[in-house]
C-alpha positions in Angstrom: 11.6 -52.6 92.2 14.8 -54.5 91.7 12.8 -57.6 90.6 10.9 -55.5 88.0 14.2 -54.1 86.6 15.7 -57.6 86.4 12.6 -59.0 84.6 12.6 -56.0 82.2 16.3 -56.6 81.5 15.7 -60.3 80.9 12.8 -59.6 78.6 14.8 -57.1 76.6 17.8 -59.5 76.4 15.5 -62.3 75.1 14.1 -60.0 72.4 17.6 -59.0 71.4 18.7 -62.6 71.1 15.6 -63.7 69.3 15.7 -60.9 66.8 19.3 -61.5 65.7 19.9 -63.1 62.3 22.3 -65.9 61.8 25.2 -63.9 60.3 27.5 -66.9 59.9 29.5 -65.9 56.9 31.0 -69.4 56.4 28.2 -70.4 54.0 28.3 -67.2 51.9 29.6 -67.7 48.4 32.4 -65.4 47.5 31.6 -64.6 43.8 34.0 -63.1 41.3 32.8 -59.5 41.9 35.6 -57.1 41.1 35.1 -53.5 41.8 36.7 -51.4 39.1 35.8 -48.8 36.5 34.1 -50.3 33.4 33.0 -47.0 31.7 34.9 -45.1 29.1 33.9 -42.0 31.0 36.2 -41.3 33.9 34.8 -40.7 37.4 34.5 -36.9 37.9 34.2 -37.0 41.7 37.1 -35.5 43.6 38.3 -37.0 46.9 38.1 -34.6 49.8 40.4 -34.5 52.8 39.6 -37.4 55.1 38.5 -39.6 52.3 41.8 -40.5 50.8 41.2 -44.2 51.1 37.8 -44.0 49.3 37.8 -45.7 45.9 35.6 -44.2 43.1 34.5 -46.2 40.1 32.7 -45.3 36.9 30.5 -48.2 35.9 28.3 -46.9 33.1 27.7 -43.7 31.1 25.8 -42.8 28.0 28.8 -43.2 25.7 29.4 -46.8 26.7 28.5 -49.7 24.4 27.3 -52.8 26.2 28.3 -56.2 24.8 24.8 -57.7 24.8 22.9 -54.6 23.7 25.3 -52.3 21.7 22.4 -50.0 20.6 21.3 -49.3 24.2 22.1 -45.7 25.3 22.1 -45.1 29.1 19.8 -42.2 29.6 20.2 -38.9 31.3 19.5 -38.0 35.0 19.7 -41.5 36.5 17.6 -41.3 39.7 15.9 -43.9 42.0 17.2 -47.4 41.7 17.3 -50.9 43.1 20.0 -53.6 42.8 19.3 -57.3 43.0 21.5 -60.3 43.0 20.0 -62.9 40.7 20.0 -66.7 41.4 22.7 -67.3 38.7 25.2 -64.9 40.5 24.6 -62.0 38.1 23.1 -58.7 39.1 20.2 -56.6 37.8 19.8 -52.9 38.4 16.4 -51.2 37.9 16.9 -47.5 37.4 14.7 -44.5 36.9 15.9 -42.4 34.0 14.3 -39.1 34.9 14.8 -36.9 31.9 13.9 -39.7 29.5 10.6 -40.4 31.3 11.6 -44.1 31.5 12.8 -47.0 33.6 15.8 -49.1 32.5 17.2 -52.4 33.5 20.9 -52.9 33.5 22.3 -56.4 33.7 25.7 -57.0 35.3 27.7 -60.2 34.9 29.2 -62.0 38.0 32.2 -59.7 38.1 29.8 -56.6 38.3 30.5 -55.5 34.7 27.5 -54.0 32.9 26.7 -56.2 29.9 23.2 -55.4 28.8 20.7 -52.5 29.0 17.1 -52.2 28.1 14.2 -49.8 28.7 11.5 -51.7 30.5 9.1 -48.7 30.5 9.4 -45.9 28.0 8.0 -42.4 27.8 4.7 -43.6 26.3 4.2 -46.1 29.1 4.9 -43.5 31.8 2.7 -40.8 30.1 5.8 -38.7 29.6 6.2 -38.3 33.3 9.7 -38.0 34.7 10.4 -41.1 36.8 12.2 -39.8 39.9 12.4 -41.6 43.3 12.3 -45.4 43.3 12.3 -48.1 45.9 13.2 -51.7 45.6 10.8 -53.9 47.7 12.5 -57.2 48.8 11.1 -60.1 50.8 13.9 -60.0 53.4 13.0 -56.4 54.4 9.3 -56.1 53.5 7.9 -59.7 53.5 7.0 -59.6 49.8 8.6 -58.7 46.5 10.7 -58.2 44.6 9.0 -55.1 43.3 10.3 -51.8 42.1 8.1 -48.8 43.0 8.6 -45.8 40.9 7.1 -42.3 41.2 6.6 -39.6 38.7 7.7 -36.1 39.5 7.2 -33.6 36.6 5.8 -33.4 33.1 3.4 -36.1 32.1 0.0 -36.4 30.5 -1.6 -34.2 33.2 0.5 -31.3 32.1 -0.2 -31.9 28.4 -3.9 -32.3 29.2 -3.9 -29.1 31.1 -2.2 -27.3 28.2 -4.9 -28.6 25.8 -7.7 -27.3 28.1 -6.0 -23.9 28.3 -5.7 -23.7 24.5 -9.4 -24.5 24.1 -10.3 -21.9 26.7 -8.1 -19.3 25.1 -9.7 -20.0 21.7 -13.2 -19.6 23.3 -12.2 -16.2 24.7 -10.8 -14.8 21.4 
């Protein structure tokens, strides 16, 4: 019995050692990321007791003008999102904008300041379906990607199609 427990322990230990990543931070580039508020809209979150050391930043709101796309308006009800660090040291955020039935891409510079925004899928492309939850699929975690998976929640062509059918049925009954 003691031999079986020893063997089990050694097998478990070997899996633990083999499954560890090389977390040597000496080769990690320290970029110029500076966490600070970039939005003209202040952060509206209040710190609660026990969280006095928590820092809250407002990065982007619908009233902000981005330097590389001044006509872009960040939509309402931001929902599912995924953040990627790009090979040039900048960042890209893919974000579902639920109430606008769309998906936006926000580009951040190396300091993590939002500089450009664009809608990569609009209401027509999503069949006027609210884009809610989203997941970023990345090679390190999933073995493939990057992909952003978005899911619709409410509204959409199905609802409009159903309303058209109900109107036709109602006219047939009258």
